[in-house]
PQR file of N, CA, C, O and H, with PARSE charges and radii, in Angstrom:
ATOM      1  N   UNK A   1      -5.303 282.014  49.928 -0.4000 1.5000
ATOM      2  CA  UNK A   1      -5.523 282.268  48.516 -0.0000 2.0000
ATOM      3  C   UNK A   1      -4.782 283.543  48.094  0.5500 1.7000
ATOM      4  O   UNK A   1      -4.261 283.639  46.983 -0.5500 1.4000
ATOM      5  N   UNK A   2      -4.752 284.491  48.987 -0.4000 1.5000
ATOM      6  CA  UNK A   2      -4.069 285.745  48.670 -0.0000 2.0000
ATOM      7  C   UNK A   2      -2.569 285.504  48.463  0.5500 1.7000
ATOM      8  O   UNK A   2      -1.966 286.053  47.542 -0.5500 1.4000
ATOM      9  H   UNK A   2      -5.176 284.412  49.889  0.4000 1.0000
ATOM     10  N   UNK A   3      -1.977 284.678  49.331 -0.4000 1.5000
ATOM     11  CA  UNK A   3      -0.553 284.368  49.206 -0.0000 2.0000
ATOM     12  C   UNK A   3      -0.274 283.586  47.922  0.5500 1.7000
ATOM     13  O   UNK A   3       0.741 283.810  47.264 -0.5500 1.4000
ATOM     14  H   UNK A   3      -2.467 284.232  50.080  0.4000 1.0000
ATOM     15  N   UNK A   4      -1.172 282.675  47.570 -0.4000 1.5000
ATOM     16  CA  UNK A   4      -1.013 281.908  46.335 -0.0000 2.0000
ATOM     17  C   UNK A   4      -1.034 282.842  45.128  0.5500 1.7000
ATOM     18  O   UNK A   4      -0.168 282.755  44.257 -0.5500 1.4000
ATOM     19  H   UNK A   4      -1.997 282.493  48.105  0.4000 1.0000
ATOM     20  N   UNK A   5      -2.007 283.722  45.076 -0.4000 1.5000
ATOM     21  CA  UNK A   5      -2.115 284.659  43.946 -0.0000 2.0000
ATOM     22  C   UNK A   5      -0.909 285.603  43.880  0.5500 1.7000
ATOM     23  O   UNK A   5      -0.453 285.959  42.794 -0.5500 1.4000
ATOM     24  H   UNK A   5      -2.710 283.793  45.783  0.4000 1.0000
ATOM     25  N   UNK A   6      -0.400 286.000  45.039 -0.4000 1.5000
ATOM     26  CA  UNK A   6       0.782 286.858  45.073 -0.0000 2.0000
ATOM     27  C   UNK A   6       1.994 286.130  44.503  0.5500 1.7000
ATOM     28  O   UNK A   6       2.780 286.709  43.754 -0.5500 1.4000
ATOM     29  H   UNK A   6      -0.770 285.711  45.922  0.4000 1.0000
ATOM     30  N   UNK A   7       2.139 284.856  44.863 -0.4000 1.5000
ATOM     31  CA  UNK A   7       3.247 284.056  44.342 -0.0000 2.0000
ATOM     32  C   UNK A   7       3.163 283.859  42.838  0.5500 1.7000
ATOM     33  O   UNK A   7       4.172 283.946  42.138 -0.5500 1.4000
ATOM     34  H   UNK A   7       1.500 284.386  45.472  0.4000 1.0000
ATOM     35  N   UNK A   8       1.967 283.594  42.341 -0.4000 1.5000
ATOM     36  CA  UNK A   8       1.772 283.422  40.893 -0.0000 2.0000
ATOM     37  C   UNK A   8       2.103 284.725  40.166  0.5500 1.7000
ATOM     38  O   UNK A   8       2.747 284.707  39.117 -0.5500 1.4000
ATOM     39  H   UNK A   8       1.147 283.523  42.909  0.4000 1.0000
ATOM     40  N   UNK A   9       1.665 285.847  40.719 -0.4000 1.5000
ATOM     41  CA  UNK A   9       1.948 287.140  40.099 -0.0000 2.0000
ATOM     42  C   UNK A   9       3.441 287.459  40.149  0.5500 1.7000
ATOM     43  O   UNK A   9       4.004 287.973  39.183 -0.5500 1.4000
ATOM     44  H   UNK A   9       1.142 285.862  41.571  0.4000 1.0000
ATOM     45  N   UNK A  10       4.071 287.156  41.268 -0.4000 1.5000
ATOM     46  CA  UNK A  10       5.496 287.466  41.436 -0.0000 2.0000
ATOM     47  C   UNK A  10       6.358 286.706  40.440  0.5500 1.7000
ATOM     48  O   UNK A  10       7.281 287.276  39.858 -0.5500 1.4000
ATOM     49  H   UNK A  10       3.613 286.739  42.053  0.4000 1.0000
ATOM     50  N   UNK A  11       6.069 285.434  40.239 -0.4000 1.5000
ATOM     51  CA  UNK A  11       6.874 284.602  39.344 -0.0000 2.0000
ATOM     52  C   UNK A  11       6.253 284.435  37.957  0.5500 1.7000
ATOM     53  O   UNK A  11       6.718 283.619  37.161 -0.5500 1.4000
ATOM     54  H   UNK A  11       5.319 284.971  40.712  0.4000 1.0000
ATOM     55  N   UNK A  12       5.213 285.201  37.672 -0.4000 1.5000
ATOM     56  CA  UNK A  12       4.540 285.187  36.364 -0.0000 2.0000
ATOM     57  C   UNK A  12       4.146 283.769  35.952  0.5500 1.7000
ATOM     58  O   UNK A  12       4.421 283.343  34.831 -0.5500 1.4000
ATOM     59  H   UNK A  12       4.835 285.863  38.319  0.4000 1.0000
ATOM     60  N   UNK A  13       3.508 283.051  36.856 -0.4000 1.5000
ATOM     61  CA  UNK A  13       3.122 281.669  36.608 -0.0000 2.0000
ATOM     62  C   UNK A  13       2.104 281.492  35.498  0.5500 1.7000
ATOM     63  O   UNK A  13       2.101 280.459  34.830 -0.5500 1.4000
ATOM     64  H   UNK A  13       3.285 283.397  37.767  0.4000 1.0000
ATOM     65  N   UNK A  14       1.253 282.461  35.289 -0.4000 1.5000
ATOM     66  CA  UNK A  14       0.222 282.361  34.255 -0.0000 2.0000
ATOM     67  C   UNK A  14       0.603 283.120  32.981  0.5500 1.7000
ATOM     68  O   UNK A  14      -0.254 283.402  32.143 -0.5500 1.4000
ATOM     69  H   UNK A  14       1.256 283.300  35.833  0.4000 1.0000
ATOM     70  N   UNK A  15       1.869 283.443  32.840 -0.4000 1.5000
ATOM     71  CA  UNK A  15       2.291 284.267  31.713 -0.0000 2.0000
ATOM     72  C   UNK A  15       1.982 283.635  30.355  0.5500 1.7000
ATOM     73  O   UNK A  15       1.481 284.315  29.459 -0.5500 1.4000
ATOM     74  H   UNK A  15       2.565 283.214  33.520  0.4000 1.0000
ATOM     75  N   UNK A  16       2.270 282.364  30.196 -0.4000 1.5000
ATOM     76  CA  UNK A  16       2.066 281.698  28.906 -0.0000 2.0000
ATOM     77  C   UNK A  16       0.888 280.739  28.915  0.5500 1.7000
ATOM     78  O   UNK A  16       0.800 279.868  28.050 -0.5500 1.4000
ATOM     79  H   UNK A  16       2.677 281.812  30.923  0.4000 1.0000
ATOM     80  N   UNK A  17       0.000 280.876  29.855 -0.4000 1.5000
ATOM     81  CA  UNK A  17      -1.137 279.955  29.949 -0.0000 2.0000
ATOM     82  C   UNK A  17      -2.130 280.198  28.822  0.5500 1.7000
ATOM     83  O   UNK A  17      -2.263 281.307  28.304 -0.5500 1.4000
ATOM     84  H   UNK A  17       0.071 281.584  30.558  0.4000 1.0000
ATOM     85  N   UNK A  18      -2.815 279.134  28.464 -0.4000 1.5000
ATOM     86  CA  UNK A  18      -3.878 279.265  27.474 -0.0000 2.0000
ATOM     87  C   UNK A  18      -5.223 279.014  28.148  0.5500 1.7000
ATOM     88  O   UNK A  18      -6.091 279.886  28.135 -0.5500 1.4000
ATOM     89  H   UNK A  18      -2.707 278.233  28.884  0.4000 1.0000
ATOM     90  N   UNK A  19      -5.401 277.844  28.730 -0.4000 1.5000
ATOM     91  CA  UNK A  19      -6.678 277.550  29.382 -0.0000 2.0000
ATOM     92  C   UNK A  19      -6.514 277.021  30.795  0.5500 1.7000
ATOM     93  O   UNK A  19      -7.443 277.128  31.596 -0.5500 1.4000
ATOM     94  H   UNK A  19      -4.696 277.136  28.740  0.4000 1.0000
ATOM     95  N   UNK A  20      -5.376 276.459  31.121 -0.4000 1.5000
ATOM     96  CA  UNK A  20      -5.192 275.785  32.402 -0.0000 2.0000
ATOM     97  C   UNK A  20      -4.287 276.636  33.289  0.5500 1.7000
ATOM     98  O   UNK A  20      -3.066 276.625  33.134 -0.5500 1.4000
ATOM     99  H   UNK A  20      -4.622 276.372  30.470  0.4000 1.0000
ATOM    100  N   UNK A  21      -4.887 277.364  34.210 -0.4000 1.5000
ATOM    101  CA  UNK A  21      -4.132 278.298  35.038 -0.0000 2.0000
ATOM    102  C   UNK A  21      -3.409 277.589  36.180  0.5500 1.7000
ATOM    103  O   UNK A  21      -3.626 276.403  36.430 -0.5500 1.4000
ATOM    104  H   UNK A  21      -5.879 277.372  34.337  0.4000 1.0000
ATOM    105  N   UNK A  22      -2.559 278.327  36.857 -0.4000 1.5000
ATOM    106  CA  UNK A  22      -1.847 277.786  38.023 -0.0000 2.0000
ATOM    107  C   UNK A  22      -2.833 277.372  39.106  0.5500 1.7000
ATOM    108  O   UNK A  22      -2.620 276.372  39.791 -0.5500 1.4000
ATOM    109  H   UNK A  22      -2.383 279.290  36.654  0.4000 1.0000
ATOM    110  N   UNK A  23      -3.902 278.130  39.264 -0.4000 1.5000
ATOM    111  CA  UNK A  23      -4.903 277.793  40.272 -0.0000 2.0000
ATOM    112  C   UNK A  23      -5.606 276.488  39.916  0.5500 1.7000
ATOM    113  O   UNK A  23      -5.836 275.654  40.792 -0.5500 1.4000
ATOM    114  H   UNK A  23      -4.075 278.943  38.708  0.4000 1.0000
ATOM    115  N   UNK A  24      -5.951 276.299  38.644 -0.4000 1.5000
ATOM    116  CA  UNK A  24      -6.567 275.039  38.208 -0.0000 2.0000
ATOM    117  C   UNK A  24      -5.644 273.860  38.496  0.5500 1.7000
ATOM    118  O   UNK A  24      -6.087 272.824  38.993 -0.5500 1.4000
ATOM    119  H   UNK A  24      -5.764 276.976  37.932  0.4000 1.0000
ATOM    120  N   UNK A  25      -4.363 274.021  38.184 -0.4000 1.5000
ATOM    121  CA  UNK A  25      -3.401 272.954  38.432 -0.0000 2.0000
ATOM    122  C   UNK A  25      -3.293 272.667  39.919  0.5500 1.7000
ATOM    123  O   UNK A  25      -3.295 271.507  40.332 -0.5500 1.4000
ATOM    124  H   UNK A  25      -4.004 274.862  37.780  0.4000 1.0000
ATOM    125  N   UNK A  26      -3.199 273.712  40.719 -0.4000 1.5000
ATOM    126  CA  UNK A  26      -3.082 273.546  42.168 -0.0000 2.0000
ATOM    127  C   UNK A  26      -4.301 272.817  42.734  0.5500 1.7000
ATOM    128  O   UNK A  26      -4.155 271.903  43.545 -0.5500 1.4000
ATOM    129  H   UNK A  26      -3.197 274.654  40.384  0.4000 1.0000
ATOM    130  N   UNK A  27      -5.494 273.214  42.314 -0.4000 1.5000
ATOM    131  CA  UNK A  27      -6.712 272.589  42.824 -0.0000 2.0000
ATOM    132  C   UNK A  27      -6.806 271.119  42.418  0.5500 1.7000
ATOM    133  O   UNK A  27      -7.199 270.279  43.227 -0.5500 1.4000
ATOM    134  H   UNK A  27      -5.613 273.957  41.655  0.4000 1.0000
ATOM    135  N   UNK A  28      -6.451 270.803  41.182 -0.4000 1.5000
ATOM    136  CA  UNK A  28      -6.486 269.408  40.717 -0.0000 2.0000
ATOM    137  C   UNK A  28      -5.481 268.550  41.471  0.5500 1.7000
ATOM    138  O   UNK A  28      -5.802 267.435  41.881 -0.5500 1.4000
ATOM    139  H   UNK A  28      -6.131 271.485  40.524  0.4000 1.0000
ATOM    140  N   UNK A  29      -4.279 269.057  41.655 -0.4000 1.5000
ATOM    141  CA  UNK A  29      -3.263 268.277  42.342 -0.0000 2.0000
ATOM    142  C   UNK A  29      -3.570 268.138  43.831  0.5500 1.7000
ATOM    143  O   UNK A  29      -3.268 267.106  44.429 -0.5500 1.4000
ATOM    144  H   UNK A  29      -4.018 269.963  41.322  0.4000 1.0000
ATOM    145  N   UNK A  30      -4.164 269.160  44.432 -0.4000 1.5000
ATOM    146  CA  UNK A  30      -4.573 269.062  45.830 -0.0000 2.0000
ATOM    147  C   UNK A  30      -5.681 268.031  45.991  0.5500 1.7000
ATOM    148  O   UNK A  30      -5.650 267.226  46.921 -0.5500 1.4000
ATOM    149  H   UNK A  30      -4.410 269.999  43.947  0.4000 1.0000
ATOM    150  N   UNK A  31      -6.656 268.052  45.092 -0.4000 1.5000
ATOM    151  CA  UNK A  31      -7.732 267.069  45.106 -0.0000 2.0000
ATOM    152  C   UNK A  31      -7.168 265.658  44.981  0.5500 1.7000
ATOM    153  O   UNK A  31      -7.581 264.754  45.706 -0.5500 1.4000
ATOM    154  H   UNK A  31      -6.681 268.707  44.336  0.4000 1.0000
ATOM    155  N   UNK A  32      -6.221 265.471  44.058 -0.4000 1.5000
ATOM    156  CA  UNK A  32      -5.617 264.153  43.849 -0.0000 2.0000
ATOM    157  C   UNK A  32      -4.866 263.692  45.096  0.5500 1.7000
ATOM    158  O   UNK A  32      -4.932 262.521  45.470 -0.5500 1.4000
ATOM    159  H   UNK A  32      -5.885 266.206  43.469  0.4000 1.0000
ATOM    160  N   UNK A  33      -4.163 264.602  45.725 -0.4000 1.5000
ATOM    161  CA  UNK A  33      -3.409 264.250  46.926 -0.0000 2.0000
ATOM    162  C   UNK A  33      -4.345 263.873  48.071  0.5500 1.7000
ATOM    163  O   UNK A  33      -4.108 262.889  48.771 -0.5500 1.4000
ATOM    164  H   UNK A  33      -4.110 265.554  45.422  0.4000 1.0000
ATOM    165  N   UNK A  34      -5.397 264.649  48.261 -0.4000 1.5000
ATOM    166  CA  UNK A  34      -6.318 264.403  49.371 -0.0000 2.0000
ATOM    167  C   UNK A  34      -7.138 263.129  49.198  0.5500 1.7000
ATOM    168  O   UNK A  34      -7.542 262.508  50.181 -0.5500 1.4000
ATOM    169  H   UNK A  34      -5.589 265.449  47.693  0.4000 1.0000
ATOM    170  N   UNK A  35      -7.382 262.738  47.945 -0.4000 1.5000
ATOM    171  CA  UNK A  35      -8.179 261.541  47.694 -0.0000 2.0000
ATOM    172  C   UNK A  35      -7.318 260.318  47.373  0.5500 1.7000
ATOM    173  O   UNK A  35      -7.843 259.271  46.996 -0.5500 1.4000
ATOM    174  H   UNK A  35      -7.053 263.242  47.146  0.4000 1.0000
ATOM    175  N   UNK A  36      -6.012 260.449  47.521 -0.4000 1.5000
ATOM    176  CA  UNK A  36      -5.062 259.341  47.345 -0.0000 2.0000
ATOM    177  C   UNK A  36      -5.133 258.713  45.955  0.5500 1.7000
ATOM    178  O   UNK A  36      -5.136 257.489  45.831 -0.5500 1.4000
ATOM    179  H   UNK A  36      -5.586 261.300  47.827  0.4000 1.0000
ATOM    180  N   UNK A  37      -5.188 259.532  44.920 -0.4000 1.5000
ATOM    181  CA  UNK A  37      -5.180 259.027  43.543 -0.0000 2.0000
ATOM    182  C   UNK A  37      -3.774 258.565  43.193  0.5500 1.7000
ATOM    183  O   UNK A  37      -2.791 259.155  43.641 -0.5500 1.4000
ATOM    184  H   UNK A  37      -5.186 260.527  45.021  0.4000 1.0000
ATOM    185  N   UNK A  38      -3.678 257.498  42.382 -0.4000 1.5000
ATOM    186  CA  UNK A  38      -2.383 256.891  42.084 -0.0000 2.0000
ATOM    187  C   UNK A  38      -1.898 257.105  40.658  0.5500 1.7000
ATOM    188  O   UNK A  38      -0.715 256.908  40.382 -0.5500 1.4000
ATOM    189  H   UNK A  38      -4.476 257.018  42.017  0.4000 1.0000
ATOM    190  N   UNK A  39      -2.774 257.498  39.751 -0.4000 1.5000
ATOM    191  CA  UNK A  39      -2.357 257.687  38.367 -0.0000 2.0000
ATOM    192  C   UNK A  39      -3.137 258.842  37.757  0.5500 1.7000
ATOM    193  O   UNK A  39      -4.127 259.311  38.318 -0.5500 1.4000
ATOM    194  H   UNK A  39      -3.735 257.658  39.975  0.4000 1.0000
ATOM    195  N   UNK A  40      -2.669 259.289  36.597 -0.4000 1.5000
ATOM    196  CA  UNK A  40      -3.364 260.390  35.925 -0.0000 2.0000
ATOM    197  C   UNK A  40      -4.768 259.982  35.498  0.5500 1.7000
ATOM    198  O   UNK A  40      -5.710 260.770  35.593 -0.5500 1.4000
ATOM    199  H   UNK A  40      -1.864 258.909  36.142  0.4000 1.0000
ATOM    200  N   UNK A  41      -4.900 258.743  35.028 -0.4000 1.5000
ATOM    201  CA  UNK A  41      -6.227 258.274  34.638 -0.0000 2.0000
ATOM    202  C   UNK A  41      -7.145 258.207  35.850  0.5500 1.7000
ATOM    203  O   UNK A  41      -8.327 258.537  35.755 -0.5500 1.4000
ATOM    204  H   UNK A  41      -4.135 258.103  34.951  0.4000 1.0000
ATOM    205  N   UNK A  42      -6.617 257.791  36.962 -0.4000 1.5000
ATOM    206  CA  UNK A  42      -7.384 257.732  38.208 -0.0000 2.0000
ATOM    207  C   UNK A  42      -7.839 259.135  38.626  0.5500 1.7000
ATOM    208  O   UNK A  42      -8.978 259.326  39.051 -0.5500 1.4000
ATOM    209  H   UNK A  42      -5.657 257.523  37.039  0.4000 1.0000
ATOM    210  N   UNK A  43      -6.933 260.113  38.499 -0.4000 1.5000
ATOM    211  CA  UNK A  43      -7.287 261.502  38.815 -0.0000 2.0000
ATOM    212  C   UNK A  43      -8.410 261.975  37.898  0.5500 1.7000
ATOM    213  O   UNK A  43      -9.399 262.548  38.355 -0.5500 1.4000
ATOM    214  H   UNK A  43      -6.007 259.957  38.154  0.4000 1.0000
ATOM    215  N   UNK A  44      -8.247 261.729  36.607 -0.4000 1.5000
ATOM    216  CA  UNK A  44      -9.245 262.181  35.636 -0.0000 2.0000
ATOM    217  C   UNK A  44     -10.604 261.547  35.879  0.5500 1.7000
ATOM    218  O   UNK A  44     -11.617 262.246  35.873 -0.5500 1.4000
ATOM    219  H   UNK A  44      -7.444 261.264  36.235  0.4000 1.0000
ATOM    220  N   UNK A  45     -10.646 260.236  36.094 -0.4000 1.5000
ATOM    221  CA  UNK A  45     -11.905 259.528  36.316 -0.0000 2.0000
ATOM    222  C   UNK A  45     -12.599 260.062  37.570  0.5500 1.7000
ATOM    223  O   UNK A  45     -13.807 260.298  37.571 -0.5500 1.4000
ATOM    224  H   UNK A  45      -9.823 259.669  36.100  0.4000 1.0000
ATOM    225  N   UNK A  46     -11.834 260.245  38.612 -0.4000 1.5000
ATOM    226  CA  UNK A  46     -12.402 260.739  39.865 -0.0000 2.0000
ATOM    227  C   UNK A  46     -12.932 262.164  39.701  0.5500 1.7000
ATOM    228  O   UNK A  46     -14.015 262.484  40.191 -0.5500 1.4000
ATOM    229  H   UNK A  46     -10.853 260.053  38.611  0.4000 1.0000
ATOM    230  N   UNK A  47     -12.175 263.015  39.015 -0.4000 1.5000
ATOM    231  CA  UNK A  47     -12.622 264.396  38.800 -0.0000 2.0000
ATOM    232  C   UNK A  47     -13.869 264.449  37.917  0.5500 1.7000
ATOM    233  O   UNK A  47     -14.784 265.232  38.171 -0.5500 1.4000
ATOM    234  H   UNK A  47     -11.295 262.755  38.616  0.4000 1.0000
ATOM    235  N   UNK A  48     -13.896 263.608  36.875 -0.4000 1.5000
ATOM    236  CA  UNK A  48     -15.074 263.596  35.991 -0.0000 2.0000
ATOM    237  C   UNK A  48     -16.320 263.069  36.713  0.5500 1.7000
ATOM    238  O   UNK A  48     -17.433 263.499  36.411 -0.5500 1.4000
ATOM    239  H   UNK A  48     -13.153 262.972  36.669  0.4000 1.0000
ATOM    240  N   UNK A  49     -16.144 262.155  37.651 -0.4000 1.5000
ATOM    241  CA  UNK A  49     -17.286 261.618  38.395 -0.0000 2.0000
ATOM    242  C   UNK A  49     -17.915 262.692  39.284  0.5500 1.7000
ATOM    243  O   UNK A  49     -19.109 262.643  39.577 -0.5500 1.4000
ATOM    244  H   UNK A  49     -15.240 261.806  37.896  0.4000 1.0000
ATOM    245  N   UNK A  50     -17.113 263.646  39.705 -0.4000 1.5000
ATOM    246  CA  UNK A  50     -17.587 264.711  40.585 -0.0000 2.0000
ATOM    247  C   UNK A  50     -17.700 266.045  39.853  0.5500 1.7000
ATOM    248  O   UNK A  50     -17.655 267.102  40.482 -0.5500 1.4000
ATOM    249  H   UNK A  50     -16.142 263.685  39.468  0.4000 1.0000
ATOM    250  N   UNK A  51     -17.846 266.006  38.538 -0.4000 1.5000
ATOM    251  CA  UNK A  51     -17.767 267.197  37.693 -0.0000 2.0000
ATOM    252  C   UNK A  51     -18.717 268.314  38.129  0.5500 1.7000
ATOM    253  O   UNK A  51     -18.304 269.471  38.215 -0.5500 1.4000
ATOM    254  H   UNK A  51     -17.883 265.147  38.027  0.4000 1.0000
ATOM    255  N   UNK A  52     -19.966 267.992  38.403 -0.4000 1.5000
ATOM    256  CA  UNK A  52     -20.932 269.027  38.776 -0.0000 2.0000
ATOM    257  C   UNK A  52     -20.570 269.695  40.099  0.5500 1.7000
ATOM    258  O   UNK A  52     -20.692 270.911  40.244 -0.5500 1.4000
ATOM    259  H   UNK A  52     -20.301 267.053  38.334  0.4000 1.0000
ATOM    260  N   UNK A  53     -20.131 268.903  41.044 -0.4000 1.5000
ATOM    261  CA  UNK A  53     -19.760 269.453  42.345 -0.0000 2.0000
ATOM    262  C   UNK A  53     -18.499 270.300  42.241  0.5500 1.7000
ATOM    263  O   UNK A  53     -18.394 271.353  42.868 -0.5500 1.4000
ATOM    264  H   UNK A  53     -20.031 267.915  40.926  0.4000 1.0000
ATOM    265  N   UNK A  54     -17.549 269.834  41.448 -0.4000 1.5000
ATOM    266  CA  UNK A  54     -16.283 270.545  41.322 -0.0000 2.0000
ATOM    267  C   UNK A  54     -16.440 271.851  40.562  0.5500 1.7000
ATOM    268  O   UNK A  54     -15.720 272.815  40.826 -0.5500 1.4000
ATOM    269  H   UNK A  54     -17.634 268.978  40.938  0.4000 1.0000
ATOM    270  N   UNK A  55     -17.364 271.890  39.630 -0.4000 1.5000
ATOM    271  CA  UNK A  55     -17.596 273.115  38.871 -0.0000 2.0000
ATOM    272  C   UNK A  55     -17.967 274.259  39.816  0.5500 1.7000
ATOM    273  O   UNK A  55     -17.514 275.390  39.636 -0.5500 1.4000
ATOM    274  H   UNK A  55     -17.949 271.108  39.416  0.4000 1.0000
ATOM    275  N   UNK A  56     -18.778 273.964  40.806 -0.4000 1.5000
ATOM    276  CA  UNK A  56     -19.191 274.991  41.760 -0.0000 2.0000
ATOM    277  C   UNK A  56     -18.058 275.387  42.697  0.5500 1.7000
ATOM    278  O   UNK A  56     -18.097 276.457  43.304 -0.5500 1.4000
ATOM    279  H   UNK A  56     -19.145 273.045  40.951  0.4000 1.0000
ATOM    280  N   UNK A  57     -17.051 274.529  42.816 -0.4000 1.5000
ATOM    281  CA  UNK A  57     -15.871 274.845  43.627 -0.0000 2.0000
ATOM    282  C   UNK A  57     -14.810 275.597  42.821  0.5500 1.7000
ATOM    283  O   UNK A  57     -13.818 276.070  43.376 -0.5500 1.4000
ATOM    284  H   UNK A  57     -17.019 273.660  42.323  0.4000 1.0000
ATOM    285  N   UNK A  58     -15.028 275.702  41.511 -0.4000 1.5000
ATOM    286  CA  UNK A  58     -14.083 276.430  40.669 -0.0000 2.0000
ATOM    287  C   UNK A  58     -13.025 275.568  40.019  0.5500 1.7000
ATOM    288  O   UNK A  58     -12.060 276.091  39.463 -0.5500 1.4000
ATOM    289  H   UNK A  58     -15.833 275.318  41.060  0.4000 1.0000
ATOM    290  N   UNK A  59     -13.187 274.245  40.077 -0.4000 1.5000
ATOM    291  CA  UNK A  59     -12.208 273.348  39.460 -0.0000 2.0000
ATOM    292  C   UNK A  59     -12.712 272.961  38.082  0.5500 1.7000
ATOM    293  O   UNK A  59     -13.786 272.375  37.942 -0.5500 1.4000
ATOM    294  H   UNK A  59     -13.971 273.820  40.529  0.4000 1.0000
ATOM    295  N   UNK A  60     -11.924 273.296  37.061 -0.4000 1.5000
ATOM    296  CA  UNK A  60     -12.273 272.932  35.690 -0.0000 2.0000
ATOM    297  C   UNK A  60     -11.281 271.877  35.223  0.5500 1.7000
ATOM    298  O   UNK A  60     -10.072 272.047  35.384 -0.5500 1.4000
ATOM    299  H   UNK A  60     -11.052 273.772  37.175  0.4000 1.0000
ATOM    300  N   UNK A  61     -11.777 270.799  34.650 -0.4000 1.5000
ATOM    301  CA  UNK A  61     -10.888 269.711  34.247 -0.0000 2.0000
ATOM    302  C   UNK A  61     -11.238 269.228  32.847  0.5500 1.7000
ATOM    303  O   UNK A  61     -12.409 269.112  32.486 -0.5500 1.4000
ATOM    304  H   UNK A  61     -12.759 270.661  34.520  0.4000 1.0000
ATOM    305  N   UNK A  62     -10.204 268.950  32.071 -0.4000 1.5000
ATOM    306  CA  UNK A  62     -10.344 268.338  30.759 -0.0000 2.0000
ATOM    307  C   UNK A  62      -9.264 267.282  30.643  0.5500 1.7000
ATOM    308  O   UNK A  62      -8.255 267.338  31.345 -0.5500 1.4000
ATOM    309  H   UNK A  62      -9.253 269.044  32.364  0.4000 1.0000
ATOM    310  N   UNK A  63      -9.471 266.336  29.772 -0.4000 1.5000
ATOM    311  CA  UNK A  63      -8.492 265.257  29.628 -0.0000 2.0000
ATOM    312  C   UNK A  63      -7.119 265.805  29.229  0.5500 1.7000
ATOM    313  O   UNK A  63      -6.093 265.345  29.729 -0.5500 1.4000
ATOM    314  H   UNK A  63     -10.292 266.291  29.202  0.4000 1.0000
ATOM    315  N   UNK A  64      -7.106 266.779  28.336 -0.4000 1.5000
ATOM    316  CA  UNK A  64      -5.824 267.341  27.908 -0.0000 2.0000
ATOM    317  C   UNK A  64      -5.111 268.035  29.064  0.5500 1.7000
ATOM    318  O   UNK A  64      -3.881 268.056  29.107 -0.5500 1.4000
ATOM    319  H   UNK A  64      -7.939 267.153  27.929  0.4000 1.0000
ATOM    320  N   UNK A  65      -5.873 268.604  30.002 -0.4000 1.5000
ATOM    321  CA  UNK A  65      -5.263 269.262  31.148 -0.0000 2.0000
ATOM    322  C   UNK A  65      -4.610 268.242  32.075  0.5500 1.7000
ATOM    323  O   UNK A  65      -3.534 268.500  32.614 -0.5500 1.4000
ATOM    324  H   UNK A  65      -6.872 268.586  29.966  0.4000 1.0000
ATOM    325  N   UNK A  66      -5.239 267.102  32.264 -0.4000 1.5000
ATOM    326  CA  UNK A  66      -4.656 266.066  33.107 -0.0000 2.0000
ATOM    327  C   UNK A  66      -3.398 265.523  32.442  0.5500 1.7000
ATOM    328  O   UNK A  66      -2.408 265.250  33.121 -0.5500 1.4000
ATOM    329  H   UNK A  66      -6.113 266.893  31.826  0.4000 1.0000
ATOM    330  N   UNK A  67      -3.424 265.363  31.123 -0.4000 1.5000
ATOM    331  CA  UNK A  67      -2.225 264.921  30.407 -0.0000 2.0000
ATOM    332  C   UNK A  67      -1.112 265.942  30.581  0.5500 1.7000
ATOM    333  O   UNK A  67       0.052 265.576  30.743 -0.5500 1.4000
ATOM    334  H   UNK A  67      -4.228 265.584  30.571  0.4000 1.0000
ATOM    335  N   UNK A  68      -1.467 267.219  30.546 -0.4000 1.5000
ATOM    336  CA  UNK A  68      -0.479 268.274  30.711 -0.0000 2.0000
ATOM    337  C   UNK A  68       0.197 268.189  32.068  0.5500 1.7000
ATOM    338  O   UNK A  68       1.383 268.500  32.184 -0.5500 1.4000
ATOM    339  H   UNK A  68      -2.412 267.516  30.414  0.4000 1.0000
ATOM    340  N   UNK A  69      -0.538 267.772  33.106 -0.4000 1.5000
ATOM    341  CA  UNK A  69       0.041 267.645  34.428 -0.0000 2.0000
ATOM    342  C   UNK A  69       1.184 266.625  34.435  0.5500 1.7000
ATOM    343  O   UNK A  69       2.132 266.761  35.208 -0.5500 1.4000
ATOM    344  H   UNK A  69      -1.501 267.520  33.012  0.4000 1.0000
ATOM    345  N   UNK A  70       1.095 265.617  33.586 -0.4000 1.5000
ATOM    346  CA  UNK A  70       2.113 264.565  33.583 -0.0000 2.0000
ATOM    347  C   UNK A  70       3.428 265.055  33.018  0.5500 1.7000
ATOM    348  O   UNK A  70       4.453 264.410  33.234 -0.5500 1.4000
ATOM    349  H   UNK A  70       0.325 265.507  32.958  0.4000 1.0000
ATOM    350  N   UNK A  71       3.446 266.171  32.300 -0.4000 1.5000
ATOM    351  CA  UNK A  71       4.679 266.679  31.711 -0.0000 2.0000
ATOM    352  C   UNK A  71       5.437 267.589  32.662  0.5500 1.7000
ATOM    353  O   UNK A  71       6.540 268.031  32.341 -0.5500 1.4000
ATOM    354  H   UNK A  71       2.613 266.696  32.124  0.4000 1.0000
ATOM    355  N   UNK A  72       4.866 267.878  33.828 -0.4000 1.5000
ATOM    356  CA  UNK A  72       5.539 268.754  34.774 -0.0000 2.0000
ATOM    357  C   UNK A  72       6.642 268.013  35.510  0.5500 1.7000
ATOM    358  O   UNK A  72       6.530 266.809  35.739 -0.5500 1.4000
ATOM    359  H   UNK A  72       3.969 267.519  34.088  0.4000 1.0000
ATOM    360  N   UNK A  73       7.716 268.719  35.889 -0.4000 1.5000
ATOM    361  CA  UNK A  73       8.812 268.054  36.610 -0.0000 2.0000
ATOM    362  C   UNK A  73       8.407 267.652  38.000  0.5500 1.7000
ATOM    363  O   UNK A  73       9.212 267.082  38.737 -0.5500 1.4000
ATOM    364  H   UNK A  73       7.807 269.698  35.704  0.4000 1.0000
TER
END
């Protein structure tokens, strides 16, 4: 986690963020990869089903945030 935060600080990853930080994106994409999700809707549905558990892990998800993930290269 320390190396991740150092990288975000070094490259100013959260410079223009509003609500969805680099850490939120990383956690959502890691969750999707580990659970073999195939689409953005699949990621969103799975994350919403586990919303209470994920909140305690620090993962915050909204539909607009999942849509935002689809615009990344």
